C-alpha positions in Angstrom: 104.2 141.7 120.4 106.2 142.2 117.3 105.3 139.9 114.4 105.9 139.0 110.4 103.3 138.2 108.4 105.1 135.0 106.2 103.5 132.8 103.6 102.9 129.5 104.5 104.6 126.4 102.6 103.5 124.1 99.1 102.2 121.4 102.0 99.3 120.7 103.0 98.9 122.8 106.2 100.6 126.0 104.3 99.8 126.2 100.9 97.9 129.5 100.6 97.9 130.7 104.0 99.3 133.5 106.4 101.6 132.8 109.9 102.7 135.3 111.8 106.8 135.1 112.7 107.3 136.5 116.0 110.0 138.5 116.4 109.5 140.4 119.6 107.1 138.7 122.4 107.3 140.6 126.3 109.4 143.2 125.0 112.3 139.9 124.6 113.8 139.5 120.8 113.3 135.9 119.5 116.1 135.3 116.5 114.7 132.4 115.1 110.5 133.1 116.3 108.0 130.7 115.2 105.4 130.9 112.6 101.8 130.7 114.4 98.8 130.3 112.8 96.1 132.4 113.9 93.2 134.2 114.1 91.8 137.9 114.6 89.7 139.0 117.4 90.2 142.0 116.9 87.0 145.3 117.9 88.6 147.6 116.0 88.9 146.8 112.4 92.0 145.1 111.8 91.9 143.0 108.7 94.7 140.1 108.8 94.2 138.1 105.8 95.3 134.8 106.8 95.0 132.6 103.1 94.7 134.3 100.2 90.8 134.3 98.9 90.7 136.0 102.9 93.6 139.1 101.5 91.9 139.4 97.6 88.6 139.6 99.0 90.4 142.5 101.6 92.3 144.6 98.5 89.2 143.6 96.3 86.4 143.0 98.2 85.0 140.8 96.2 85.7 137.0 95.5 88.5 135.7 92.5 86.4 135.0 89.5 88.5 132.4 89.1 91.7 130.1 91.2 94.6 132.2 90.7 97.7 131.3 89.3 100.8 131.9 90.9 101.8 134.9 89.0 98.6 136.5 90.6 98.9 135.5 93.7 102.6 136.6 94.4 101.2 140.6 92.9 98.8 140.4 95.2 100.8 139.4 98.1 102.6 142.2 97.6 103.2 144.5 100.2 101.6 142.5 102.3 103.8 139.5 103.1 106.7 140.9 104.8 104.8 143.5 106.9 105.3 144.2 110.2 102.7 144.6 113.5 102.8 145.6 117.2 100.2 143.5 118.5 97.6 142.9 121.2 97.8 138.6 121.6 98.2 135.6 123.2 98.9 131.9 122.7 96.1 129.3 122.6 96.0 125.7 122.7 93.4 122.0 121.8 94.7 118.8 121.5 93.3 117.7 117.7 93.7 114.7 115.8 93.6 111.2 115.5 94.8 109.3 119.0 96.5 105.6 118.9 94.7 103.6 119.4 90.7 104.7 119.1 88.1 102.7 121.2 87.4 99.2 119.7 84.8 99.6 116.9 85.7 102.8 115.9 88.1 103.2 112.1 90.3 106.0 111.8 89.1 109.1 109.6 91.7 110.9 107.5 93.0 113.5 109.5 96.7 114.1 111.4 98.2 112.3 114.1 96.9 113.2 117.7 98.4 116.1 118.9 98.8 119.6 121.0 98.8 122.8 118.2 98.9 126.1 119.4 97.2 129.4 117.6 97.3 133.2 118.3 94.5 135.2 118.9 95.3 138.9 117.8 93.6 141.6 120.3 94.4 144.9 118.3 97.6 146.1 117.2 99.3 148.3 119.8 100.5 152.8 119.1 
């Protein structure tokens, strides 16, 4: 597959996170490919950070000492957001959230509604 790193939006789900926008899957070019959350399971040390702190750690080999300002994040993301990768990956999924109705005696906790969520598992880069 071919994918591009995109920054998440300011929502709870997207703030400070990065996603892979799928551009090509199984040789098929996607005109408006999905933005997928991902995890990296590469044996070759492929570094694709999933959030700003991971990106900072990747570039500076330490955690940031304070919260990063918007300007610092923009500078940090240069050369990363928009970067394209050719990857070996597969899609997986699971049910998550609170189903309705809950059994008698159980009370809802803070979470999202019950749904099926998917993500990419990145195995490595193609050459």
